Backbone as JSON, one array per atom type, in Angstrom:
{
  "sequence": "MGASRAAASATLHCLTGCAIGEVLGFIIGAAVGLSSGWTIALAVGLAFLFGYTLSILPLLRGGLAAGTALRVVLAADTLSIATMEVVDNGVMLLIPGAMEAGLANPLFWASMTFALAVAYLVAYPVNRFLLLRGKGHALVHRFHHGPGAHPEGWRRRIPDVRSATLAALIFAFMLGGFASAVGGVLEDGAEEGNHAEATLRGPGPGAVQQSHDRRRPPDLAAL",
  "N": [[-267.05, 54.07, -113.94], [-263.81, 53.98, -112.57], [-262.07, 55.8, -109.92], [-259.41, 56.39, -110.56], [-259.28, 56.08, -113.34], [-261.19, 57.95, -114.1], [-259.96, 60.26, -113.16], [-257.72, 60.33, -114.81], [-258.97, 60.73, -117.28], [-260.19, 63.22, -116.81], [-257.93, 64.8, -116.37], [-256.64, 64.62, -118.83], [-258.55, 65.89, -120.36], [-258.44, 68.51, -119.35], [-255.8, 69.0, -120.01], [-255.81, 69.13, -122.81], [-257.17, 71.54, -123.46], [-255.49, 73.36, -122.1], [-253.08, 72.85, -123.41], [-253.6, 73.66, -126.06], [-254.0, 76.43, -125.68], [-251.53, 77.12, -124.46], [-249.55, 76.35, -126.37], [-250.37, 77.91, -128.57], [-250.13, 80.46, -127.43], [-247.34, 80.62, -126.87], [-246.34, 80.31, -129.44], [-247.32, 82.62, -130.72], [-246.08, 84.54, -129.08], [-243.35, 83.98, -129.59], [-243.27, 84.46, -132.32], [-243.84, 87.19, -132.65], [-241.98, 88.33, -131.05], [-242.31, 88.77, -128.24], [-241.63, 89.56, -124.78], [-240.49, 87.31, -122.15], [-242.2, 87.47, -119.92], [-244.61, 88.64, -120.96], [-245.22, 86.73, -122.87], [-245.75, 84.47, -121.3], [-247.98, 85.44, -119.87], [-249.82, 85.76, -121.97], [-250.0, 83.1, -122.87], [-251.03, 81.78, -120.6], [-253.51, 83.08, -120.29], [-254.81, 82.32, -122.7], [-254.81, 79.57, -122.31], [-256.58, 79.2, -120.13], [-258.86, 80.2, -121.39], [-259.32, 78.41, -123.58], [-259.41, 76.03, -122.13], [-261.67, 76.33, -120.42], [-263.59, 76.67, -122.44], [-263.64, 74.21, -123.84], [-264.72, 72.64, -121.86], [-267.19, 73.78, -121.41], [-268.63, 73.43, -123.79], [-269.67, 70.65, -124.06], [-271.52, 70.74, -121.97], [-273.34, 72.71, -122.72], [-274.25, 71.46, -124.99], [-275.52, 69.36, -123.8], [-277.77, 70.54, -122.71], [-277.7, 72.52, -120.73], [-278.07, 75.88, -119.54], [-276.26, 78.79, -120.64], [-275.18, 80.44, -118.57], [-275.38, 78.77, -116.31], [-273.77, 76.63, -117.14], [-271.29, 77.91, -117.31], [-270.8, 78.58, -114.61], [-270.62, 76.02, -113.47], [-268.35, 75.01, -114.78], [-266.36, 76.83, -114.0], [-266.2, 76.21, -111.3], [-265.42, 73.56, -111.47], [-263.08, 73.24, -113.04], [-261.11, 75.16, -112.55], [-259.03, 74.91, -110.54], [-257.6, 72.7, -111.5], [-256.72, 73.58, -114.05], [-255.23, 75.81, -113.26], [-253.2, 74.56, -111.77], [-251.89, 73.11, -113.78], [-250.97, 75.23, -115.36], [-249.19, 76.63, -113.7], [-247.21, 74.67, -113.28], [-246.45, 73.98, -115.93], [-245.5, 76.44, -117.08], [-243.56, 76.99, -115.19], [-241.72, 74.9, -115.61], [-240.91, 75.51, -118.21], [-239.59, 77.91, -117.73], [-237.47, 77.0, -116.22], [-235.93, 75.48, -117.92], [-233.0, 76.05, -119.59], [-232.84, 78.6, -121.97], [-235.26, 77.94, -123.17], [-237.47, 79.69, -123.16], [-236.59, 81.72, -124.78], [-236.13, 80.52, -127.16], [-236.79, 80.26, -130.6], [-239.44, 79.49, -133.02], [-238.2, 77.98, -134.94], [-236.36, 76.54, -133.62], [-235.45, 73.44, -132.33], [-235.39, 73.1, -129.58], [-237.47, 74.61, -128.51], [-239.87, 73.18, -129.16], [-239.35, 70.66, -128.02], [-239.04, 71.35, -125.32], [-241.57, 72.42, -124.72], [-243.24, 70.18, -125.09], [-242.22, 68.45, -123.11], [-242.75, 70.0, -120.82], [-245.56, 70.09, -120.8], [-246.09, 67.39, -120.41], [-245.06, 66.97, -117.82], [-246.76, 68.69, -116.45], [-249.19, 67.34, -116.74], [-248.7, 65.03, -115.2], [-248.46, 66.13, -112.66], [-250.94, 67.36, -112.29], [-252.7, 65.25, -112.33], [-252.93, 63.75, -109.75], [-254.13, 65.83, -108.33], [-256.63, 66.16, -109.6], [-257.69, 63.63, -109.09], [-257.89, 63.65, -106.32], [-259.86, 65.64, -106.01], [-262.02, 64.46, -107.37], [-262.61, 62.21, -105.79], [-263.8, 63.42, -103.69], [-266.09, 64.37, -104.68], [-265.85, 66.71, -106.07], [-264.39, 69.15, -108.35], [-263.85, 67.82, -111.57], [-265.87, 66.03, -111.27], [-268.23, 67.37, -110.93], [-268.84, 68.19, -113.5], [-269.19, 65.75, -114.81], [-271.62, 64.86, -113.85], [-273.5, 66.21, -115.33], [-272.82, 65.47, -117.88], [-273.71, 62.88, -118.09], [-276.32, 62.98, -117.38], [-279.98, 63.49, -117.48], [-280.21, 65.24, -119.63], [-278.31, 64.54, -121.5], [-278.41, 63.92, -124.18], [-278.39, 65.81, -127.05], [-280.7, 68.32, -128.24], [-282.57, 69.97, -130.81], [-281.15, 73.1, -131.69], [-278.88, 72.65, -130.25], [-277.69, 70.38, -131.16], [-275.92, 71.15, -133.06], [-273.69, 71.97, -131.78], [-270.33, 71.19, -131.51], [-269.19, 67.89, -130.76], [-266.64, 67.42, -128.99], [-263.91, 65.35, -128.64], [-261.66, 64.51, -126.11], [-259.46, 62.76, -126.35], [-259.06, 62.66, -129.1], [-258.4, 65.34, -129.66], [-256.06, 65.55, -128.12], [-254.39, 63.77, -129.49], [-254.17, 65.11, -131.94], [-252.9, 67.46, -131.11], [-250.46, 66.42, -130.18], [-249.47, 65.38, -132.58], [-249.19, 67.74, -134.02], [-247.21, 69.1, -132.54], [-245.12, 67.29, -132.74], [-244.7, 67.43, -135.47], [-243.87, 70.11, -135.64], [-241.47, 69.95, -134.21], [-240.01, 68.15, -135.82], [-239.85, 69.64, -138.17], [-238.31, 71.8, -137.29], [-235.91, 70.51, -136.61], [-235.18, 69.58, -139.13], [-234.72, 72.04, -140.39], [-232.49, 72.95, -138.95], [-230.58, 70.98, -139.61], [-230.4, 71.4, -142.35], [-229.38, 74.02, -142.44], [-226.92, 73.51, -141.24], [-225.74, 71.86, -143.17], [-225.47, 73.64, -145.3], [-223.67, 75.49, -144.21], [-221.49, 73.8, -143.88], [-220.85, 73.19, -146.55], [-220.14, 75.72, -147.44], [-217.88, 76.23, -145.84], [-216.19, 74.2, -146.75], [-215.82, 74.98, -149.4], [-214.43, 77.33, -148.96], [-212.04, 76.39, -147.84], [-210.96, 74.96, -149.97], [-210.33, 76.98, -151.7], [-210.09, 79.43, -154.41], [-210.98, 78.51, -157.79], [-209.09, 77.37, -160.8], [-209.77, 79.1, -162.92], [-210.54, 81.42, -161.6], [-208.11, 82.08, -160.42], [-206.52, 82.62, -162.69], [-207.88, 84.85, -163.7], [-207.32, 86.59, -161.67], [-204.54, 86.89, -161.92], [-204.46, 88.09, -164.44], [-205.62, 90.54, -163.88], [-203.63, 91.68, -162.35], [-201.5, 91.93, -164.16], [-199.36, 94.17, -165.92], [-200.3, 96.71, -168.31], [-199.94, 96.2, -171.88], [-197.74, 98.14, -173.45], [-196.95, 98.35, -176.1], [-199.14, 97.54, -177.5], [-200.75, 99.69, -177.14]],
  "CA": [[-265.64, 54.42, -114.15], [-263.1, 54.13, -111.32], [-261.53, 57.13, -109.64], [-258.14, 56.59, -111.27], [-259.58, 56.27, -114.77], [-261.89, 59.23, -114.23], [-258.97, 61.32, -112.97], [-256.91, 60.37, -116.03], [-259.79, 61.35, -118.31], [-260.36, 64.64, -116.47], [-256.65, 65.48, -116.56], [-256.43, 64.71, -120.28], [-259.48, 66.92, -120.85], [-257.86, 69.82, -119.01], [-254.54, 69.15, -120.73], [-256.04, 69.52, -124.2], [-257.43, 72.98, -123.49], [-254.28, 74.08, -121.7], [-252.06, 72.7, -124.45], [-253.94, 74.53, -127.19], [-253.71, 77.81, -125.29], [-250.1, 77.28, -124.22], [-248.81, 76.29, -127.64], [-250.73, 79.09, -129.35], [-249.54, 81.63, -126.78], [-245.89, 80.63, -127.06], [-246.08, 80.53, -130.86], [-247.54, 84.05, -130.97], [-245.02, 85.27, -128.39], [-242.08, 83.8, -130.31], [-243.37, 85.03, -133.66], [-243.83, 88.67, -132.62], [-240.87, 88.78, -130.22], [-242.71, 89.24, -126.92], [-240.76, 89.18, -123.67], [-240.91, 86.09, -121.46], [-243.35, 87.77, -119.07], [-245.8, 88.82, -121.78], [-245.52, 85.45, -123.51], [-246.4, 83.63, -120.29], [-249.3, 86.0, -119.61], [-250.67, 85.41, -123.11], [-250.21, 81.65, -122.88], [-251.93, 81.43, -119.48], [-254.85, 83.56, -120.62], [-255.38, 81.46, -123.74], [-255.02, 78.24, -121.73], [-257.84, 79.24, -119.39], [-259.95, 80.41, -122.35], [-259.61, 77.16, -124.29], [-259.77, 75.02, -121.16], [-263.08, 76.54, -120.07], [-264.44, 76.49, -123.62], [-263.79, 72.77, -124.11], [-265.57, 72.07, -120.81], [-268.54, 74.34, -121.53], [-269.32, 72.93, -124.99], [-270.53, 69.48, -123.83], [-272.61, 71.1, -121.07], [-274.33, 73.38, -123.56], [-274.8, 70.42, -125.87], [-276.39, 68.52, -122.99], [-279.01, 71.22, -122.35], [-277.55, 73.55, -119.69], [-278.02, 77.29, -119.96], [-274.87, 79.27, -120.7], [-274.76, 80.9, -117.26], [-275.2, 77.6, -115.44], [-272.59, 75.89, -117.62], [-270.09, 78.66, -116.94], [-270.58, 78.43, -113.17], [-270.17, 74.65, -113.22], [-266.99, 74.86, -115.28], [-265.47, 77.6, -113.14], [-266.01, 75.46, -110.06], [-264.86, 72.23, -111.72], [-261.8, 73.16, -113.75], [-260.16, 76.24, -112.25], [-257.86, 74.43, -109.8], [-256.83, 71.82, -112.37], [-256.05, 74.4, -115.06], [-254.22, 76.63, -112.58], [-252.08, 73.68, -111.45], [-251.16, 72.84, -115.02], [-250.31, 76.44, -115.84], [-248.04, 76.91, -112.83], [-246.18, 73.67, -113.54], [-245.99, 74.08, -117.32], [-244.67, 77.62, -117.26], [-242.39, 76.85, -114.33], [-240.76, 74.03, -116.29], [-240.36, 76.27, -119.34], [-238.64, 78.9, -117.2], [-236.3, 76.31, -115.67], [-235.11, 74.94, -119.01], [-232.2, 77.15, -120.14], [-233.04, 78.96, -123.36], [-236.55, 77.51, -123.72], [-238.35, 80.84, -123.35], [-236.06, 82.57, -125.84], [-236.0, 79.74, -128.4], [-237.79, 80.56, -131.62], [-240.18, 78.36, -133.56], [-237.3, 77.19, -135.77], [-235.41, 75.88, -132.73], [-236.03, 72.21, -131.77], [-235.5, 73.23, -128.13], [-238.81, 75.14, -128.19], [-240.87, 72.12, -129.24], [-239.02, 69.63, -127.04], [-239.31, 71.89, -123.98], [-243.02, 72.54, -124.56], [-243.78, 68.83, -124.93], [-241.8, 67.97, -121.79], [-243.45, 70.79, -119.81], [-246.96, 69.64, -120.76], [-246.1, 66.05, -119.82], [-244.88, 67.15, -116.38], [-247.99, 69.31, -115.95], [-250.19, 66.28, -116.65], [-248.37, 64.16, -114.07], [-248.72, 66.86, -111.4], [-252.37, 67.66, -112.18], [-253.47, 64.01, -112.16], [-253.35, 63.52, -108.36], [-255.04, 66.9, -107.91], [-257.96, 65.81, -110.1], [-258.16, 62.43, -108.39], [-258.27, 64.09, -104.98], [-261.13, 66.35, -106.12], [-263.06, 63.52, -107.78], [-262.97, 61.36, -104.65], [-264.61, 64.23, -102.78], [-267.25, 64.87, -105.42], [-265.61, 68.07, -106.57], [-263.62, 69.18, -109.59], [-264.51, 67.37, -112.8], [-267.05, 65.24, -110.93], [-269.38, 68.24, -111.14], [-269.15, 68.19, -114.93], [-269.65, 64.41, -115.19], [-273.03, 64.71, -113.5], [-274.31, 66.75, -116.42], [-272.52, 64.72, -119.09], [-274.44, 61.62, -118.1], [-277.64, 63.23, -116.82], [-281.12, 63.35, -118.38], [-280.07, 66.07, -120.83], [-277.05, 64.21, -122.16], [-278.63, 63.84, -125.62], [-278.74, 67.16, -127.5], [-281.93, 68.51, -128.99], [-282.68, 71.25, -131.5], [-279.93, 73.78, -132.13], [-277.73, 72.16, -129.49], [-277.03, 69.32, -131.91], [-274.88, 71.76, -133.88], [-272.49, 72.17, -130.96], [-269.43, 70.05, -131.78], [-268.9, 66.93, -129.69], [-265.18, 67.36, -129.05], [-263.33, 64.27, -127.84], [-260.35, 64.89, -125.57], [-258.41, 61.89, -126.89], [-258.8, 63.1, -130.48], [-257.68, 66.61, -129.58], [-254.72, 65.29, -127.61], [-253.62, 63.17, -130.58], [-253.88, 66.17, -132.92], [-251.9, 68.36, -130.51], [-249.18, 65.72, -130.18], [-249.0, 65.32, -133.97], [-248.77, 69.09, -134.4], [-245.94, 69.41, -131.89], [-244.11, 66.42, -133.34], [-244.4, 68.02, -136.76], [-243.07, 71.31, -135.41], [-240.11, 69.53, -133.82], [-239.35, 67.57, -137.0], [-239.55, 70.74, -139.09], [-237.2, 72.57, -136.73], [-234.7, 69.7, -136.75], [-234.84, 69.62, -140.55], [-234.13, 73.34, -140.68], [-231.14, 73.0, -138.37], [-229.71, 70.13, -140.42], [-230.19, 72.07, -143.65], [-228.45, 75.13, -142.21], [-225.61, 72.94, -140.99], [-225.19, 71.38, -144.44], [-225.06, 74.81, -146.08], [-222.45, 76.03, -143.6], [-220.41, 72.87, -144.19], [-220.47, 73.38, -147.96], [-219.45, 77.01, -147.54], [-216.55, 76.07, -145.23], [-215.39, 73.36, -147.64], [-215.44, 75.8, -150.55], [-213.42, 78.29, -148.51], [-210.77, 75.68, -147.66], [-210.43, 74.59, -151.29], [-209.83, 78.18, -152.36], [-210.67, 79.71, -155.72], [-210.65, 77.6, -158.87], [-208.07, 77.84, -161.74], [-210.26, 80.26, -163.68], [-210.5, 82.61, -160.74], [-206.7, 82.44, -160.25], [-206.06, 83.23, -163.94], [-208.45, 86.19, -163.77], [-206.6, 87.42, -160.7], [-203.25, 87.22, -162.53], [-204.71, 89.01, -165.54], [-205.88, 91.88, -163.34], [-202.39, 92.24, -161.83], [-200.52, 92.08, -165.24], [-199.32, 95.55, -166.42], [-200.8, 96.82, -169.68], [-198.97, 96.08, -172.97], [-197.59, 99.49, -174.01], [-196.85, 98.27, -177.55], [-200.49, 97.45, -178.05], [-201.35, 101.01, -177.11]],
  "C": [[-264.97, 54.65, -112.8], [-262.49, 55.51, -111.16], [-260.26, 57.41, -110.44], [-258.38, 56.86, -112.75], [-260.28, 57.6, -115.0], [-260.92, 60.4, -114.08], [-258.09, 61.46, -114.2], [-257.67, 61.06, -117.15], [-259.95, 62.85, -118.07], [-259.07, 65.42, -116.71], [-256.33, 65.64, -118.03], [-257.32, 65.79, -120.87], [-258.92, 68.31, -120.57], [-256.58, 70.08, -119.81], [-254.76, 69.63, -122.16], [-256.29, 71.02, -124.32], [-256.21, 73.8, -123.14], [-253.22, 74.02, -122.79], [-252.34, 73.59, -125.64], [-253.59, 75.97, -126.87], [-252.22, 78.06, -125.11], [-249.31, 77.33, -125.52], [-249.09, 77.53, -128.48], [-250.1, 80.35, -128.76], [-248.04, 81.74, -127.0], [-245.52, 80.85, -128.53], [-246.24, 82.01, -131.21], [-246.43, 84.87, -130.33], [-243.69, 85.19, -129.11], [-242.11, 84.49, -131.66], [-243.26, 86.55, -133.66], [-242.76, 89.22, -131.69], [-241.27, 89.34, -128.87], [-241.68, 88.82, -125.87], [-241.31, 87.93, -122.99], [-242.16, 86.33, -120.62], [-244.64, 87.9, -119.86], [-246.2, 87.53, -122.47], [-246.23, 84.52, -122.54], [-247.81, 84.12, -120.0], [-250.28, 85.64, -120.73], [-251.01, 83.93, -123.12], [-251.18, 81.21, -121.78], [-253.35, 81.86, -119.78], [-255.53, 82.69, -121.65], [-255.65, 80.05, -123.21], [-256.32, 78.18, -120.94], [-259.02, 79.38, -120.35], [-260.32, 79.1, -123.05], [-260.0, 76.05, -123.33], [-261.23, 75.13, -120.74], [-264.0, 76.25, -121.25], [-264.69, 75.01, -123.9], [-264.66, 72.08, -123.06], [-267.02, 72.55, -120.93], [-269.31, 73.71, -122.69], [-270.19, 71.7, -124.73], [-271.69, 69.78, -122.88], [-273.72, 71.81, -121.83], [-275.02, 72.37, -124.47], [-275.78, 69.54, -125.11], [-277.63, 69.22, -122.46], [-278.89, 72.3, -121.29], [-277.57, 74.95, -120.31], [-276.58, 77.77, -119.87], [-274.36, 79.71, -119.34], [-274.49, 79.76, -116.3], [-273.96, 76.81, -115.83], [-271.31, 76.59, -117.22], [-269.78, 78.51, -115.45], [-270.07, 77.04, -112.83], [-268.71, 74.48, -113.62], [-265.99, 75.63, -114.43], [-265.18, 76.85, -111.84], [-265.25, 74.15, -110.29], [-263.41, 72.27, -112.19], [-260.74, 74.17, -113.33], [-258.89, 75.74, -111.57], [-256.98, 73.56, -110.69], [-256.05, 72.62, -113.41], [-254.94, 75.23, -114.43], [-252.99, 75.8, -112.24], [-251.23, 73.42, -112.68], [-250.37, 74.06, -115.48], [-249.07, 76.77, -115.0], [-246.89, 75.95, -113.15], [-245.59, 73.84, -114.94], [-245.06, 75.27, -117.52], [-243.44, 77.6, -116.37], [-241.31, 76.0, -114.97], [-240.11, 74.77, -117.46], [-239.33, 77.29, -118.87], [-237.36, 78.24, -116.7], [-235.39, 75.74, -116.75], [-234.33, 76.08, -119.66], [-232.48, 77.37, -121.63], [-234.4, 78.63, -123.93], [-237.46, 78.7, -124.03], [-237.88, 81.71, -124.52], [-235.96, 81.83, -127.18], [-237.13, 80.08, -129.36], [-238.47, 79.3, -132.13], [-239.29, 77.45, -134.4], [-236.27, 76.42, -134.94], [-236.05, 74.62, -132.14], [-236.2, 72.28, -130.25], [-236.88, 73.72, -127.72], [-239.83, 74.01, -128.13], [-240.61, 71.02, -128.22], [-239.35, 70.09, -125.63], [-240.8, 71.98, -123.72], [-243.66, 71.17, -124.33], [-243.45, 68.27, -123.55], [-242.57, 68.69, -120.69], [-244.9, 70.35, -119.68], [-247.07, 68.25, -120.13], [-245.95, 66.12, -118.3], [-246.14, 67.74, -115.76], [-249.1, 68.26, -115.8], [-249.95, 65.41, -115.41], [-248.66, 64.83, -112.73], [-250.21, 67.08, -111.21], [-253.21, 66.4, -111.93], [-253.87, 63.75, -110.71], [-254.27, 64.6, -107.82], [-256.46, 66.58, -108.34], [-258.53, 64.59, -109.39], [-258.63, 62.78, -106.98], [-259.64, 64.78, -105.01], [-262.27, 65.41, -106.47], [-263.53, 62.66, -106.62], [-263.84, 62.1, -103.64], [-265.81, 64.86, -103.48], [-267.09, 66.27, -105.95], [-264.84, 68.0, -107.89], [-264.43, 68.71, -110.77], [-265.72, 66.48, -112.51], [-268.32, 66.06, -111.13], [-269.82, 68.24, -112.6], [-269.72, 66.85, -115.36], [-271.12, 64.21, -114.87], [-273.92, 65.17, -114.65], [-274.03, 66.02, -117.74], [-273.41, 63.49, -119.22], [-275.84, 61.77, -117.48], [-278.74, 63.08, -117.85], [-280.96, 64.14, -119.67], [-278.82, 65.76, -121.62], [-277.19, 64.15, -123.68], [-279.13, 65.19, -126.12], [-280.03, 67.19, -128.31], [-281.89, 69.87, -129.67], [-281.34, 71.81, -131.94], [-278.68, 73.28, -131.41], [-277.01, 71.02, -130.21], [-275.88, 69.86, -132.77], [-273.6, 72.04, -133.09], [-271.58, 70.97, -131.13], [-269.2, 69.19, -130.54], [-267.4, 66.64, -129.74], [-264.67, 66.28, -128.1], [-261.91, 64.64, -127.4], [-259.22, 64.07, -126.18], [-258.05, 62.31, -128.32], [-258.0, 64.39, -130.5], [-256.24, 66.4, -129.12], [-253.83, 64.69, -128.69], [-253.24, 64.21, -131.63], [-252.81, 67.12, -132.4], [-250.52, 67.71, -130.54], [-248.6, 65.66, -131.6], [-248.49, 66.68, -134.43], [-247.4, 69.43, -133.81], [-244.81, 68.54, -132.42], [-243.71, 66.95, -134.71], [-243.56, 69.27, -136.64], [-241.63, 70.97, -135.05], [-239.34, 68.99, -135.02], [-238.96, 68.66, -137.99], [-238.36, 71.56, -138.6], [-235.88, 71.82, -136.86], [-234.23, 69.7, -138.2], [-234.19, 70.93, -140.94], [-232.71, 73.47, -140.16], [-230.16, 72.18, -139.19], [-229.4, 70.76, -141.77], [-229.21, 73.23, -143.51], [-227.04, 74.62, -141.98], [-224.94, 72.45, -142.26], [-224.7, 72.55, -145.29], [-223.77, 75.42, -145.52], [-221.25, 75.12, -143.89], [-219.92, 73.02, -145.62], [-219.69, 74.68, -148.14], [-218.03, 76.92, -146.97], [-215.63, 75.25, -146.13], [-214.92, 74.15, -148.86], [-214.36, 76.8, -150.18], [-212.06, 77.64, -148.37], [-210.14, 75.3, -149.0], [-209.83, 75.79, -152.01], [-210.45, 78.37, -153.72], [-210.19, 78.72, -156.77], [-209.61, 78.19, -159.81], [-208.51, 79.07, -162.53], [-210.18, 81.53, -162.88], [-209.07, 83.06, -160.53], [-206.18, 83.14, -161.48], [-206.58, 84.65, -164.07], [-207.73, 87.12, -162.81], [-205.25, 87.84, -161.25], [-203.41, 88.24, -163.65], [-204.92, 90.42, -165.03], [-204.6, 92.53, -162.84], [-201.35, 92.5, -162.92], [-200.54, 93.53, -165.76], [-199.77, 95.6, -167.86], [-199.67, 96.73, -170.69], [-198.88, 97.42, -173.68], [-197.52, 99.45, -175.53], [-198.22, 98.2, -178.19], [-201.17, 98.79, -178.06], [-200.81, 101.88, -178.25]]
}
């Protein structure tokens, strides 16, 4: 595999973990009403957690001990994940209203998707630079394709997570969130339009007659 293709694969791998953590962090932050600072802190923490986890799983599956796998992943992925997090959250902060937009706002989903795309583009040359020097994700690839690449015993139960599959699922989830938010906005707009139209038309004949009846003085002869 060439350096460019390997860098693209490594960046996509990091992006999947970061995206899961970022999206989950921002969803939780928006749902419970966290401030921008706490939302970013939560999203970054979850991004590192999921990013490291997705890198550790194939190493454990390939036969490495947990401690060794953790050390390899910390050395291989930290710079890439950190780059993505700085760029992703920086873009979200620069987009007016993105941090305050709720889950029902299309701006939230559009901004998150755009921020992750920019983060990928920035992290790609970083990963390529590291790979060409035998660092970064190159450290992980040695164990992916080494003698212990085929799992044995209990390690077969460790899921073989494919980055491309995860990326497709994440994209579908975010597209669904955006479509749902747009649908909600259109529905709210239709309801407001119907209400405004009803207000302009005024009350119906029955309502007018009832209004006149309420204003008519009582018939004293009937009393």
